[in-house]
Each structure stands twice: as structure tokens, then as C-alpha cells.
C-alpha positions in Angstrom: 171.0 -48.9 116.3 169.7 -45.4 115.6 172.5 -43.2 117.1 171.0 -39.7 117.4 173.8 -37.8 119.3 177.5 -38.3 119.8 179.7 -36.2 122.0 183.3 -36.9 121.1 186.6 -35.8 122.7 188.8 -34.6 119.8 192.3 -33.1 119.6 193.9 -31.2 116.7 197.2 -29.5 116.1 197.2 -25.7 116.8 197.8 -24.8 113.1 195.8 -27.4 111.2 193.2 -28.5 110.6 191.0 -25.5 111.2 187.6 -25.9 113.0 186.0 -25.1 109.7 187.8 -28.0 108.0 186.7 -30.4 110.7 183.1 -29.2 110.6 183.0 -29.5 106.8 184.3 -33.1 107.0 181.7 -34.0 109.6 178.8 -32.4 107.8 179.5 -34.5 104.7 178.7 -37.7 106.6 175.3 -39.2 105.9 172.7 -38.6 108.7 174.4 -35.5 110.2 171.8 -32.8 110.9 173.7 -30.5 113.2 177.1 -30.2 114.9 178.9 -28.1 117.5 182.6 -27.8 118.0 183.5 -26.4 121.4 187.2 -25.7 122.2 187.9 -26.9 125.8 191.7 -26.7 126.0 194.5 -25.0 124.2 198.2 -25.7 124.9 201.4 -25.0 123.1 200.9 -27.7 120.4 197.2 -28.9 120.6 193.6 -27.8 120.8 191.2 -30.1 122.7 187.5 -29.9 121.9 184.1 -31.5 122.5 182.4 -32.3 119.2 178.6 -32.8 119.5 176.9 -34.3 116.4 173.2 -34.9 116.1 171.2 -36.6 113.4 169.5 -39.8 112.4 171.3 -43.2 112.2 174.8 -41.6 112.7 177.6 -43.8 111.5 180.3 -43.7 114.1 183.1 -45.3 112.0 182.3 -42.9 109.1 182.4 -39.9 111.5 185.8 -41.0 113.0 187.2 -41.5 109.5 186.0 -38.0 108.4 187.5 -36.4 111.5 190.8 -38.2 111.2 191.0 -37.5 107.5 191.5 -33.8 108.5 194.4 -34.7 110.8 192.5 -34.5 114.0 192.2 -37.4 116.5 189.2 -38.8 118.2 190.1 -39.9 121.8 186.7 -41.1 123.2 183.0 -41.1 123.1 181.8 -38.9 126.0 178.1 -39.2 125.3 175.9 -41.4 123.1 172.2 -41.0 122.6 170.3 -43.6 120.7 166.7 -44.7 120.1 163.5 -43.1 118.7 164.0 -39.9 120.7 166.6 -37.9 122.5 166.7 -38.1 126.3 168.5 -35.1 127.9 170.8 -36.0 130.8 169.4 -35.3 134.3 171.8 -34.1 136.9 171.5 -36.4 139.9 172.1 -35.0 143.4 173.6 -37.1 146.1 
């Protein structure tokens, strides 16, 4: 399957790793073309973030391994886009 985008829910400790360390680890994984780390929560011990990764044929297990090698933790996949092109989400109204 050609995974083109992943949005991951990731937590890290306040002090380490830094966002730069996490970004460097992700960028080394084959297929990664772009990434975005967005801090969504900060509490006394942890920082929560959404990590968006785009590329071609992204290797999810390799990405988790890279992120966790820094000391951060992947909690969930919040978005996955696969196929020959990217489909942007459309907000549905009810």
C-alpha cells in the first residue's frame, strides 16, 4: 500500500527529546518528503503533538521505531492517506 500521509498522536517528556531530535529521526526514514510537528498540549510532565508526515510509500513501523528511538511515544494514527494521490478531507455538515 502506498501510504502518502500519516497524522500521528505523539507524546514526549518536557525536557527530552526536543522537537528537532524527533524531526531529524523522522526525516531519516525512507520515503519521507515533508513533516510537521504541531504541539497541541503541554502539561507539567509531557508535551502532546500531532505529527504529520507526507511522502511516498511511507513505512509506518519504521516511522514508529524512529520516533520511539528518541524517547517519544506514538499513541495513535489520527489520519492515513494512501493511494496514487492525496484526497483532502471534506468537512461534512449535518
